N, C-alpha and C positions, 0 to 999 in steps of 0.2 A: 514584315510582320505588321498586321493591322493595328492602328493606333489604340483602338479600344481594347484589343487583346493584350497589348503590352501592359496597360494599366491593370488589368485583371491578374496577369502573371505577377506583376510587382506587388499588388495587394496580397496575393497568396504568399509571396516571398516574405513580406512583412509579418504575416500571421505565423508562418512556419518558423521564421527567425525568432519571433517573440516567444513562441511556445518552446522552441528548442533551447534558446538561451536560458529561459526560466528553469527548464528541466536540468540543463547542464550546471546551473548554479548549485544544485543540491546533489547531483549524481555521485560525485566523488564521496561525499559523506554517506549517502544511501548505500553505496556499495562497499562500505567498510574501509574507506581510504585505499581502495585498490589502485595499485600503481599503473595498471594498464589503461585506466580511464583518465588518469591525471592529466595527460597532455591535452585532453579535449574538454575537461570539466574544470570548474572553478575549484582550486585547492585551498584558497584563502580569500580574504576580502580586499585584496590589493586592487588598485586600479588596473594593472596589467591583466589580472585574472578576469576582470569584468570586460576588458577588451576581447579576451579570448572567447567569452560567452557570445559575443556578437560575431566574431570572425567565423567560427566553425559552422554555425547554421547558415550564414550567408554564403560561405565558400561551398558547402555541400549542396545548397540549393542552386548555386550558380552552375555546378557540374550537372545536376539534373536538368535544369532549365536549358542548358546548352544544346541538349538533344532536340529541343523544340524550336530553337532559334538558329538553326544551321545557316539560314540565308542571311542572317544579320551579321554583316561583315565587321561591324564595330563591337561585337558582343563582348569579347574578353577585355578589351580596353575599357569599355563601360563598366564592366564588373570590377575590374581592378580599381578604377577611380571611385566607384561607389563604396566598395569595401574599405578602402583606405580612408575615405571621407568619414564613414561610420565609426571606424575604430579610433580615429584621431579625435572625433567629436566627443567621445566619452571622457578622456582626460581634460580636454579643453573646458567642457561644461562643468565637470567635477571640481577642477582646481580653480576655475573662475568663481563658481558659487562659493566654495569654501574660503577663497581668498577675500571675498566681499562680506560674506555673512558669518563665517566661522564654520564650525562643524555642522555637517548636513544630516538631517534625519534620514532614516532608511527609505522613507517614501520618496524623497528627492533623488536618492541614488537609483532607485527603481525607475523613477520617471526619466532620469538621464539615459538609462539603457533603452527605453522605449522611444524616446525622442530621437536618439542617435540612430536607431534602426529605421524609424519612419523617415528621417531626413536622408539617410543613405538611399533608401528605395525611391524616394521622391527625386533625388539627384540623378539616380540611374534612369528613371523614367524621362526626365528632362533630356538627358544625354541620348537616349534611344530615339527621341523625337527630333533631335537636331540633325537636319538633313546635310549640314555642312561638315559634320564631324567625320574624321577618317582615322581608322586604326591601321597604322602602317606596319606594326609588328605584333600581331596577336600572340605569337609564340612567346615573345618577350613578356607580355602581360601574364600569360599562364606561368611562365618561369618566376615572375615577381610574386605572384600569389603563392606559388610553391615555396619560395624562400620565406615568405611571411609565415606560412604554415610550419615550416621547419623551425623557425625562431620560436614559435609558441611551444613547440615540443621541447626544444633544447632548454629554453629558459624556465620550463617547468622543473627541470632537474638540476640545472646549473644556473641558478638565479643570481643575477647581479645584485649587489647590495646597494641599490639606489632607490630613491623615494617611490617611484612608480610601481616597484615590485614589493614594497613593504606593506604587510598586513597592518592596518591601523588599529586593529583590536588586540593583536598579540605582539606586534613589533617584530615579527619574524618574516623571513623571505622564503618563498617557494614552499615545497612540501617538507 
C-alpha cells in the first residue's frame, strides 16, 4: 500500500470513528433504550461505555478497510494494536486527569474520546509504515478482536460491579 494512501485511509478512519462514536453515544437513548442496540451503543456514562464507543467504529472500519489492504501482511496485527491502544488510552487519560484535577467537565471527557481516536489512528499509521514489523499470526489478532467485541456485548448485560463500569451520574452499572 502506498504511504500517502495509508494516511488518507487512516484520516478517513478517524473521521468515521469520531462520527460513529458520537452517534453511538446517543443511539441507545434515541431508540428508546432498545436492548438490541445496547451492546454497540453507550448505555450510561461509565468509562467502559466510552471505550465501547471507540471500539465499535474502529472495529467495523477495520473490517471494511481490510478489503482494500489485502496485500498488507501486518494488517490485523496493526489493527489489534491500534484498537487496544485507543481503548486503553480512554481510561488512562480520564483517570489521570480526574486524579490530578478532580471531576472533569464534559468537554474534557469529549476531548479524551477524540484524542484517543486520533492517537490510535496515528499509532496504526506508524505501524503500517514500519518496514521491520511482522505479523506472525493474523488469525490470532482477528480472534483477539473478536474476544474484545464479545466482552463488550457480555459486559453490557452482565456488568461487573467495579469502578470502570460504574456510571458516575447514577451510581449504577450497565443497563
